[in-house]
N, C-alpha and C positions, 0 to 999 in steps of 0.2 A: 332665573325665574324662581320665585318663592311662592308659598301658598297664596300670598296676596295677589300676585300676578295671575295665578290660576283662577282665583275668585273673579277677577276682572275679565278673564278670557272665556270662561265657560258660558254656554247659553242657558236658558231657563231649564228647569228640571224636565219638562216634557220633551223638549228637543234633545236634551242630553240622553234621556232614556232611549230614544230611537237611535241616536248615534251609537250607543253602547250595544243595542241589539245588532246593528249592522256590523260592528267590529267583531262581535261574537260569531255572527254568521260567516263572515269572511274567514275567520280562523277555523270554524268547523269544516269549511270547504278545503282550506289549505292543509289541515291536519285532521284526518279522520280519527286518529287516536287522541282522546280527550287529554290524556296525561301530557301530551306535547304542546298543547295549546297555550297561548298567551292570554287571550281574552275569552271570557265566558259570560253568559247571561242566564239566570234562572228566573223564569217568569212565575214560578210557583215556590219560591224560596221559603216563605212562611205565610200564614194567613194574612191577607191584605198587604203583603210586601213582596217586592221583586228585588233581585240583587244582580248588579253587574260586578265583574271582578277581573283583576289582572294578577298574574303571577309569572315571574320571569324564570323560575326554576333555580334561582340563586339566593332566595330569601327575601326578595323585594316583592311587594304586592300592594294593590289597592282594592277597596270594596266600596260600592255605592248602593245604599239601601233606598229604594223608592217606595213611598207609602202615601196614604191619604194626608199625612202630616207634612209631607214635603220630601226632601232628600238629604241624606247624610253621607259624607264621604270621609273615609280615613285612608291615608296612604302611609306606607312603611318602607323606608330605605334602611336596610340593616347596617349599612356602613356610615350612615349619617351621625354626626356628633350629637344629634338630638334624639337618637334612639334611647329607649329606656335602659338598654344594656350598657350604655355609656354614662348613665346618670343614676346609678344605684337602684336600678329597676323602677325608677319614677318617670312619669311623663314630663316632658319639657314644660317649664313654667308658662302658663297662659294658654297651652295648647287646647284644653277642653274646658277651661273655667267658665266660659260663656256659652257653652252648648245648651240650648233650651231643654227644659225638662222633657219635652215630648220626644227627644232623641236620646234620653238617658239609657234606654234599652240597647241602643246601638253602641254606646260607649262601654257598656258592661257585657256586650255580646261575647260569649266564650269563643265563638269561631274566629273572632278578631283579636283574641288575647293570648298571652303566654304567661303562665303562672299567675293568672289573675289580673294582669295589667294589659291594657289595650296596646297592641303593637301598632304604634303610630308615630310618625314624625310630621305628618300633615293631617289637618282636620278642617273640614268645611261643612257648612249646612245651609239649607234654604227652606224655610217654612212656606207652606201654601200662602199666597198673598204677598210674599216678600218680593221686592223689586230687584234684589241682587243676592249674591252669595255672601256668606259671612265667614270670617275666620277670627281666631283669637288675637289679642294684642301680644305680640311676640318680640323678643329681642333675640335676633339670630346670631349664632356663632359665626366666626369668620369662615370664608370659603365661597367658591363660585356657585355651589348648589347646596347650601347648608342644611335644608330640610329634605332634600331629595326630590323636590317638586318637579324640577326640570326633567330629570330622567324618568320619573314616574308618569308624568302627565303630558309629555311633549306631543304624543300622537293624539291623545284625547282632546286637547284644546285646539288642534288644527283639523278642521273639517275637510280639508282638501284630499282628494284621492291620492295625490302624490305622497302625502305624509304616511298613509298606510302602505303604499307601494314600496317606499324606501325601507320602512320597518320590515315588511314581509320578505323582501328580497334579501335583506341581511339575516333575518332570523331563520327563515326556511331555506335559504341558500338556493333560490331558484328565481327565474324571471317571473314577473307578475304583470298580468294584463291590466293596464291603467284604466281603460274604458270599462272593463268588467268590474273593477273595484268601485268605480263611480256608480255603476248600476246598483250594486249592493248597498252602497252608502245611501243611495236614494230610496232604498227599500222597495225596489222593483221586484215583483214576483219572480221567483227562480224558475228557470227553464234548464233543460239538460245542456243546451248550447252555452248558456251563461256560465253554468257551473263548470263545464269542461274547459272553458277558456281560462279558468283559474286552476283547475286540477283535472287533467285528462283522465284520471282514474276514478272519478266520482260523478254520479248522476243524482238527480233530485231524490229519487227513491231511497238512496243511501242516507239521506239526511232527514228522514221522517222524524226520528226521535229528536234530533236537534231543532228542527223547525218548531216542534211542539214545546220543547223546553225553553227556547229563546222567545217564542211568540212571534216569530218572523212571519210576514204575510205569505200565505201559501200561493202557489201558482193557480191560475184560473181552473176551476173544476176539481180542485183538490181540497 
């Protein structure tokens, strides 16, 4: 899977944003310590912008900026031959050449950059009104996962509860309730029972700050 496969597999920006909220909420339940989480969502990242993110603790990451202009995605696999570190600190040819001007701030965002260069081996965008995701015209190097898209976005493009369950059982090294995962992916309001099925040491009250940051629907009466 390359960036072009990801572009074909992703839903529209509104659906993707809710999927990202759900993944962030699942990780907030599974890992009360933010530093150990894989997926995050900041509903107040910048004026008029929200950001979903992933970081695996080994140097790989992705970021998705949602705004009134649409959505911009950058992914970074630090071991990819397309990494700027392997190309004289330059972005891979064609990676961002066609990014619309409306997303230029994302390309230049310091939080996504190292030494002034965007940390990216994958780049996608979708403006409001577009009927699909876009990526640059790229010539990929040899390899099964040349731009890192498969490893970076495998769970994101698969909306099934099983995809997150498999990831979480491997990452957090514990059994994960599949039905509970499905409830969160459906953005059902959290209850103590639902939360405890995923982490017996956590209740809804413990997640107050996360609920606000993520913008996840609160339980009735909260």
